[in-house]
C-alpha positions in Angstrom: 189.3 184.9 14.3 187.3 182.5 12.4 186.1 181.0 15.9 185.2 184.5 17.0 183.3 185.4 13.8 181.4 182.1 14.3 180.5 182.7 17.9 179.1 186.1 17.1 177.1 185.0 14.2 175.3 182.4 16.5 174.7 185.0 19.2 173.3 187.2 16.4 171.1 184.3 15.5 169.6 184.2 18.8 170.7 180.6 19.5 171.4 179.5 23.5 175.0 179.3 24.4 176.1 175.8 25.0 177.1 175.2 28.6 180.5 174.1 29.4 179.6 171.7 32.3 179.2 168.0 32.4 175.7 166.8 31.1 175.4 163.3 32.7 175.3 164.4 36.5 172.3 166.7 35.8 170.2 163.9 34.3 171.1 161.5 37.4 170.0 164.0 39.9 166.5 164.4 38.0 166.2 160.5 38.0 166.6 160.3 41.5 164.1 163.1 42.3 161.5 161.2 40.2 162.2 158.1 41.9 161.8 159.8 45.5 158.5 161.4 44.3 157.1 157.9 43.0 158.1 156.2 46.3 156.5 158.9 48.3 153.3 158.5 46.3 153.4 154.6 46.7 154.1 154.7 50.5 151.4 157.5 50.9 148.9 155.2 49.4 150.0 151.7 50.7 150.6 152.5 54.3 147.0 153.8 55.2 145.7 150.7 53.5 147.9 148.4 55.5 146.9 150.3 58.7 143.3 150.1 57.8 143.7 146.3 57.2 145.3 145.9 60.6 142.6 148.0 62.3 139.9 145.8 60.6 141.7 142.5 61.8 141.9 143.8 65.2 138.2 144.9 65.2 137.1 141.6 63.8 139.1 139.7 66.6 137.6 141.9 69.2 134.1 141.3 67.6 134.6 137.5 67.8 134.9 137.7 71.6 131.3 138.1 73.1 130.8 140.8 75.5 128.9 139.5 78.4 127.0 141.2 81.4 127.5 139.4 84.7 125.9 139.1 88.1 126.8 137.7 91.4 124.3 135.1 93.2 122.4 136.4 96.2 122.4 134.3 99.2 119.2 132.8 100.3 117.5 133.2 103.5 118.6 131.2 106.5 115.2 129.7 106.9 113.5 128.4 103.8 109.8 128.1 103.3 108.7 125.7 100.6 105.1 125.7 99.5 103.7 122.3 98.6 100.3 121.0 97.6 98.4 119.0 99.7 95.1 117.1 100.3 93.3 117.3 103.8 92.2 113.8 105.1 90.2 113.0 108.2 92.5 111.6 111.0 90.3 108.3 110.8 88.2 107.5 108.0 86.0 104.3 107.7 83.4 102.9 105.7 80.6 101.1 107.8 79.6 97.7 106.3 76.9 95.2 107.5 78.3 91.8 108.9 75.0 90.1 108.4 72.1 89.7 105.9 68.8 91.2 106.2 66.7 94.5 105.8 67.4 97.7 107.3 64.8 98.1 110.0 66.0 101.7 111.2 68.7 104.2 110.9 69.4 107.1 113.4 71.9 109.5 112.0 72.2 111.1 108.8 75.0 112.9 106.9 76.7 115.7 108.8 75.6 114.2 112.4 78.3 114.0 115.0 78.3 110.7 116.7 80.3 109.4 119.6 81.8 105.9 119.9 79.4 103.2 120.4 76.2 105.1 119.5 73.8 103.1 117.6 73.5 104.0 114.2 71.2 101.4 112.7 69.2 98.2 113.2 69.1 95.4 110.8 66.2 92.9 110.6 67.6 89.2 110.2 64.8 86.8 110.3 67.0 84.2 108.5 69.7 84.3 111.2 67.3 84.2 114.0 65.8 81.1 112.7 69.3 79.7 112.1 70.1 80.6 115.8 67.1 78.7 117.1 68.0 75.5 115.1 71.6 75.7 116.1 70.4 75.9 119.8 68.3 72.9 119.3 71.0 70.9 117.5 73.2 71.9 120.6 70.5 70.3 123.3 70.3 67.2 121.0 74.2 66.9 121.3 74.2 67.5 125.0 71.6 64.9 125.5 73.6 62.4 123.4 76.7 63.3 125.3 75.0 62.6 128.6 73.7 59.2 127.6 77.4 58.3 126.1 79.0 59.3 129.5 76.7 57.1 131.5 77.4 54.1 129.2 81.0 55.0 129.3 81.1 55.2 133.3 79.2 51.8 133.3 81.8 50.0 131.0 84.6 51.5 133.0 83.1 50.0 136.3 82.5 46.6 134.8 86.0 46.4 133.2 87.6 45.9 136.7 85.3 42.8 137.3 86.2 41.4 133.8 82.5 41.5 133.1 82.7 43.3 129.6 85.1 42.8 126.9 87.9 45.2 126.5 86.6 46.1 122.9 83.0 47.1 124.4 84.9 49.4 126.8 86.9 50.9 124.0 83.9 51.5 121.9 82.2 53.3 124.9 85.1 55.5 125.2 85.1 56.5 121.5 81.5 57.2 121.5 81.9 59.4 124.4 84.7 61.4 123.0 82.7 61.6 119.5 79.6 62.8 121.4 81.8 65.6 123.2 83.2 66.7 119.9 79.7 66.9 118.6 78.7 69.1 121.4 81.5 71.4 121.1 81.0 71.9 117.3 77.3 72.7 118.1 78.3 75.2 120.8 80.7 76.9 118.4 77.9 77.2 116.0 75.5 78.8 118.3 78.2 81.3 119.1 78.9 82.1 115.7 75.1 82.8 115.0 74.8 84.8 118.2 77.7 87.0 116.9 75.9 87.3 113.6 72.8 88.3 115.5 74.8 90.9 117.3 75.9 92.5 114.0 72.2 93.4 113.4 72.8 96.8 115.4 75.3 98.9 113.9 77.4 101.0 116.0 79.7 104.0 115.5 83.4 102.8 115.9 84.8 106.1 116.8 83.8 109.9 117.5 83.3 111.5 114.2 81.1 112.7 111.4 78.7 110.9 109.3 79.8 111.9 105.8 77.7 109.4 103.8 74.6 107.4 104.3 74.0 104.9 101.5 70.9 103.0 102.8 67.4 103.5 103.7 64.6 101.6 105.8 63.6 98.4 104.0 66.7 98.1 101.8 68.0 94.7 101.3 71.3 94.3 103.2 74.3 92.1 102.3 77.0 91.2 104.5 80.3 93.0 104.1 82.0 89.6 103.1 79.7 89.4 100.0 80.8 90.9 96.6 80.2 93.7 95.7 79.4 94.9 99.3 77.8 98.3 99.8 78.7 100.6 102.7 75.9 101.7 105.0 77.5 104.7 106.4 80.9 106.6 106.1 82.3 108.0 109.3 85.2 110.5 109.5 87.0 111.7 112.4 87.8 115.4 111.9 88.8 116.8 115.2 92.4 116.4 114.0 93.1 116.3 110.3 95.9 114.8 108.3 97.7 116.4 105.3 100.1 114.3 103.2 102.7 116.2 101.1 105.7 115.1 99.0 108.8 116.8 100.0 111.4 117.1 97.3 114.5 115.0 97.8 116.9 118.1 98.3 115.0 119.0 101.5 114.4 115.4 102.7 117.1 115.7 105.3 115.7 118.8 106.9 112.2 117.6 106.8 111.9 116.1 110.6 109.2 115.7 112.9 108.4 118.9 114.9 108.7 121.3 112.0 106.0 123.8 112.1 103.8 124.2 108.8 101.0 126.8 107.8 98.1 125.7 105.8 96.3 128.1 103.4 93.1 127.5 101.6 91.3 129.5 98.9 88.0 129.8 100.9 89.9 131.4 103.8 92.0 134.2 102.1 94.5 135.9 104.3 94.2 133.0 107.0 96.7 130.6 108.0 96.0 127.2 110.1 98.9 126.0 112.2 100.2 122.5 111.6 103.0 120.5 112.5 105.1 117.7 110.8 104.6 114.6 112.9 106.0 111.8 110.8 107.8 110.9 107.6 108.0 107.7 105.3 111.7 107.5 105.9 112.1 106.5 102.5 112.6 108.3 99.0 109.7 107.6 96.5 111.6 106.0 93.2 109.0 107.6 90.9 108.9 111.1 92.0 112.3 111.4 93.9 110.0 113.0 97.0 109.6 112.1 100.8 106.1 111.5 101.8 105.4 113.4 105.2 102.3 113.9 107.3 101.4 117.2 108.7 98.6 117.3 111.4 96.4 120.2 112.1 93.9 120.8 114.8 90.3 121.1 113.6 88.4 121.8 117.0 86.3 124.4 115.3 85.4 122.2 112.4 86.1 124.9 109.8 88.4 122.6 107.8 86.8 119.8 105.9 88.3 116.5 104.8 89.0 116.3 101.1 89.8 119.9 100.5 93.0 121.1 98.5 95.5 123.2 100.4 98.8 124.8 100.1 101.4 123.9 102.8 104.0 126.2 103.9 106.7 124.2 105.4 109.4 126.2 107.4 112.7 124.3 106.8 116.0 125.5 108.3 118.6 126.1 105.8 121.4 123.7 106.8 123.1 124.3 103.6 123.7 127.5 101.8 121.3 128.5 99.0 121.6 131.3 96.4 119.1 133.3 94.2 119.7 133.8 90.5 117.5 135.4 87.6 116.0 132.8 85.2 117.7 134.3 82.4 121.2 133.0 83.7 119.9 129.2 83.1 121.1 127.0 80.3 119.0 123.9 79.4 121.2 121.3 77.8 121.5 117.7 77.4 124.0 117.4 80.2 121.3 119.1 82.7 120.7 122.4 84.1 123.7 124.8 83.8 124.9 128.3 84.2 127.9 130.2 82.6 130.4 131.7 84.9 133.4 134.1 84.0 136.8 133.0 85.3 139.8 135.2 86.1 141.2 134.8 82.7 138.0 135.9 80.9 137.1 132.5 79.9 133.6 130.9 80.4 133.0 127.9 82.7 129.8 126.1 82.5 128.6 124.8 86.0 126.0 122.2 86.8 123.4 123.3 89.2 120.2 121.8 91.2 117.3 124.0 91.8 115.1 124.5 94.7 112.0 126.7 94.7 110.9 128.6 91.6 110.0 132.2 92.5 109.0 133.1 88.9 111.6 135.7 87.6 114.1 133.9 90.1 115.0 130.6 91.1 116.7 129.1 94.2 119.9 127.2 93.6 120.6 124.5 96.3 123.8 123.0 94.7 126.6 123.9 92.6 127.5 127.4 93.5 129.9 129.1 96.2 128.5 132.5 95.8 131.7 133.9 94.4 130.9 133.3 90.9 130.5 136.0 88.2 127.6 134.6 86.6 126.6 135.4 82.9 123.3 136.7 82.3 121.5 135.8 79.1 124.3 133.6 77.9 124.8 132.9 74.2 123.3 129.6 73.0 126.6 128.5 71.5 128.9 129.2 74.7 131.2 126.4 75.7 133.8 125.7 78.3 137.0 127.8 77.9 135.4 130.2 75.4 136.9 133.7 75.6 134.4 136.5 76.8 134.9 140.0 77.9 132.8 141.6 80.6 130.6 144.5 79.2 131.2 147.9 80.7 128.7 148.9 83.6 126.0 151.2 82.8 126.0 154.9 84.0 123.9 153.7 87.1 127.0 152.2 88.3 126.1 148.3 87.6 126.2 145.8 84.9 122.9 145.2 83.0 121.2 141.8 83.7 119.6 141.7 80.3 121.1 141.0 76.8 124.9 141.9 76.2 125.5 145.5 75.1 125.8 146.0 71.3 129.3 146.2 70.0 
């Protein structure tokens, strides 16, 4: 009764009834739910950050590998034409000096005149040589007279020797005097011949067919022989019917530069025209200073249009015995090891290749050694590129090819 009265009293007071189940189980459930909620919040915040960090790492690794554009070498022409500078020279070029002393009496041809071999160019007056020749001839006559007298004396002593009328010493003296007089005559004769030759040099003749390109004397001018120093040339004669052009062929073309190759000459004063020439001989030796082969190209100049001393460009047509390739200049790498290009290998690594250049076409160059034609050459390679470095080939553009310029932006 008492308990019922108390319960009623508590209900009348509005108090909540005391549950009859166990309290500890309900608290554990609440704690577990709270922990799950906290774990979910932590996971929701950490996992995206880890994923973002992994993405950043992957992107960083990708950015560390440079993207490059590649091109393939173009094969060169089967016949190469190299253009080399040259100077036109006369086939024969000779300065004409005097071989005797005197004064110029007359000259017959001025500059630009065409002369034939043996034509008289000038006459030199040589009074001193003329007097020396007369004196030499008189000395020769005296020596010949003395020789005749010595010969008579010698013959007499030879005849008396058999009769023991003269001593052997006298006979020997006569023989010696005769031999000495004979040598004197020979010496005088040679002197006369020398002066006659000098006198013949008073007439100056053209040594070959050609053109007078210089006249450095005039009437009355004192003439010194060419043996004197300094000597002054009287005329300059050049044979221009055929002209020579000497050019220096680079070493890589030296094997193909053989006599018989055709060559065209172009000159600034004849725009649009080519003069046919032919390679006729080579030096058969590489110059140590320039590493080039000296060759001679001859060109016919019957018309006389070409002038000795002119500058020309020689277009030498050389057969391509070895394959050549064409590359843009932006593929070249200049380093201490020499000229190189960078190629991409199958495992996407860079390989530096040493090359040898031929002709320079401005935006492109010719490669004569170092390539097979199958390489993928990097265009505009980074300055820091090294052997074995990882690279990736950039995607081709919308036109269907890789750009040959700078690598595409990442």
